[in-house]
N, C-alpha and C positions, 0 to 999 in steps of 0.2 A: 607081418613081414618075415620072411624066412631068412636063414643066415645070420650075419652079425646083427647085433641090435643097432638101433639108429644112433645111440649115444656112442658107440664104438665104431662107426662107419668111418672108412679111410677115404678121404677126398683123393681124387686122382691128381697126380703131378706128372707131367711128361709132355711129350710132343703132341701136336695136334693142329688142325687148320683154324687158328684163331687169328687171322691176319689183321682184321680192322681193330680188335680188342688189343692185340699187342702193339699195333701202330699207335693207337690212342695212348697207350701206356707210355710209350717212348716219348710222345709229345708232351705229356703232362709231367714227366720227369719224376723227382722224388715225391711228389704229392699224389702220384698215381696209386690207386688201389690195385689189387691182384687182377691179372686179366680175367680171371673167372668172375669176379665181382662185375667188372665192365661188361662182359658177356651177358650176365644175368640182367643188368640194367638196360641193355639194348632191347630186352623183350624176346630174344630169339628162342629160349627154352620153352616158351609157353604155346606150343601147338605143333602141328605139321600141316602140309598142304600137298596136293597133287596137282601141279600146274598144268592147266589145260586138260585135266583128267588123265595125264600120261607121265609127267616128270615129277618125281617125289623129292621133297625137301622136308627136312625136320626142323621147320620153323613155321610161324603162324601164317594162316591165310592173309595175304595182303601185305605181309611184312617184308621188307628188304633192308640191307645193311645201311643204306642212306638214312632211312627213318631211324634205325637203331642207333647209329653213331650220334645223330642229333639229340635223341632222347638221353642217352648216356652223358653227353657233354653237359646238357642242361641240368640233369638230376645231380650231377656232381658239383654244380655251382660254377661252372666255366662257361665262357662264351668264346667263339672264334669266328673267323670270316671265311665263308665258304665261297669260292669263286669257280667260274667255269666258262667254257665257250671260247669264242676267238678263232683266229687261224692257228695253225701248228707253230708258226714263228712268234705270234703273240703270246701263245700259251708257254712257250719255252722261256721267253723273256720274263713273263710274270712269275714263273717258277724260279728262275735264276735270282730275281730280286727278292723272293720271299723265303728262301731256305733257312731253316729246316721246315719241311712241309709234310703234312699227311696227304698222301696223294692216292686217289682212287675213287671209284673202281678203275682198274686197268685190265687189259686182257692178258690173263696169265699165260696163255699159249704163245704170245708174242714176246715173252721175256727170254731172250736166247741164252742167258746164263743158267737157266734152270729148266732144261728140256723135260717134256713130259707133263707140264703144268696145263691146266684147262680151267675155264670158267673165269669168274671175277677174282680180283685180288687187290690187296691194299699194302702200300709200302710207305716208308719214311725217306724222302729225298733229303740228304744232307747238303749237297751242293751241286751246282752245274758248273763244272770247270772246263772252259773251252767247249769242245764238242763231246765232252764226256759227262754222264750223269752218275753221281755217287750216291749209293742209297743203302739203308738197312732194310733187307727184306726179311720179315719175320718167318718166313718159310725156312729159314736156316742159312741165310746169306747175309751176314753183316759185312759192310763196306763193299757190297757188290758194285761193279761198274759196267757200263754199256754205253755204246754210242748214242748220243742225244736222239738221233733220228730214229733209232730202234725203239727208245723209250717213248718217244712221242707217238709212234705208230701204236704201241700197246696202250698208252694213255688215251688214245681216242675212243677206246672201248666200244667200238661198233658192234661187238657181239654180245654186250651185256644187255640183256632184254629189259631190265627194269629201269634203265637209264635213258632219258630223252635228251641228253646233251653230252658234251665231251669235255675232257681236260679238267676234271673236278679236282680241287685241292682244298684243304683246310689249313690255315695259318693264323697267326696272331692270338695264340691261346692265352686268355687272360682269366684269372679267377675273380669272379664278381660276388661270390656268396660263400661264406664258410658253412660246410656241413660235413658230417662224418659219412663214411661209406655205409654204415648201418642205417643212418637216416635216409640217405639216398635210396637204398634198397627198399625200406619201408615205403617211401614215397612212390616207388615204381610198382607196388603191388596191385593198385587199382588198374593200371595199364595192363598188367599181366592177366587179370581177370577178363578185361575186355578182348585181349587177344584170344584167350581160350574160349570165350563166348562166340567168336567169329564176327569180326568187324565187316560191315557191309558199305563202308564209306570210302573204300580204297579200290582202285582198279585192279582186276585180275582177269587173265585170259578166260574166254568162254570155256565152260565145263570144268573149271578148277574147283576141287573139293577140299575142305579143311577138316582138321581134328579127326575124330574117330571114323568118319565117313571116308576120309582119305585113306586111312590105314586098311579099312576093310576092302575098299576098291583095289588098293595095291595088292592085298593078298590074293584077290581074284586074278590079277594080271600075272602075279608070280606063278600061280597054278597053270594058267593058260600059256605062259611063255612071255618073258619080259621083252620089250622092244629093244632093238639094237642100241647098245651104249648105256642103257639104264642100269643094268647089273653092275657095270663097272663103275658108274658114277656113285651107286649105292655103296659098293665095297671100298672105293678108294677115297671117298669124301663123305657122302651124306650121313652114313651110319656113324662114322667116327666123330664127325662134328656134333651130330645130334645126341649122341651118348654123353659126350663131354659137356654139352650145354645142361642137360638134365642133371648130371652129377654135380656140376658146379651150383646150379640153382638149389639143389637139395642141400649141399653143405652150407650155403648162405642162409637158407631158410632155417636150418637147424641153428645156426649162430644167431638168428634173430629171435629165437625162442618160439619158433613156430613148428612144433614136431609133426603135427598132422600133415600139412602140405609137404613138409620136407620128406616124410615117409613115402607119400605118393610119388613124388619127383624121384626119389632114390629107386623105387620099384620100377618106374617107367625106364630109368636109366638101365637097370639090370635087364629088363625085357628087351629093350632095343639093342643093348650091347651083345646079347646072346643071339642076334640076328647075324652077326658078322661071319661066323663060321658057316652056317648053312647057305648064306648067299654066296660066300666066296667058293664053296665046294660043290655048289649045285644041288643041295638038298632042299628042294623047293617045297616039299611037303612041310618040313620043319620050319622054313622061313614064313610060309603062309600062316601056319598055326601060331607062330610068334607075333605076327602082325595082328592077328585076331586078338591075342592077349593084350597087345598094346593099345587097341582101339579104345576101350572103355576107360582107360587110365586118364585121358584128357578131360573127360567130364568130371572124374573124380578129383583130379588136381584143381579144377575151376571151383568145385563145390568147397573143397578144403580151403582154398585161398579166400573165397567169399566169406566163409564162416570165420576164418581168422580175422579178416578185416572187420567184421561185425563185432568181434569180441575185444578189438583193440580200442 
């Protein structure tokens, strides 16, 4: 690995789109691990996919935040109540009675206090006071307020493709098993390997590709011209969150005493992070070359994690 040695690598600290990890950390309070550990526990760093053969995401084939949140809660030794559905009025009353609550996904674009948002999002609702919702939005808006009707419209989440219901929230967080974050992360590694292998038991849109095949197809699309909106999504969200996920996974794998998979994840983060500039500036030749360098790293990470599991 070029550059700084693994033992001297600097873990990233700063802003980033970690909405559900930060929301879960808020709900768990003083017992919560770092958001980077939560994100790693969700399984999100361990793969990429091209949904429908067209929309790139730097998380595994078949994965979504709902699956990831449930996995992290369980691995950390907690349980909670997930509720959903009902009429808008019923959902609001359910929320009013349950606060604080981890709420989402919501439609980011329909939150009027943060213009420019897009896609799915998670927040922590602190209270419903009359016709006003008060919430901590981990996108940088503590104690945000908005009319309850506006919040419910976003909470309906009609535009969130992986959701088949509305008004999802998690409440009643209770610790049921004592475990350390390190043990939780060790317990998550078999699932990480399965994500990298490519699970075939979860629904995906026709034409969806995962792992290295997704990276190679995306490189071809960059060279032939990205579809409208895809470049912006890559620049403003997908690359940013994907790099941070890999960097956090690398840091925690190193802390677990697993230098080989940590090194692979670290190098994947570096390669993916280097895509930000060419994608933002339109240097498509460099972006495509970077994606081709990224592609084989997913198989290398799977092999390194599998080997580490066999030695433990």
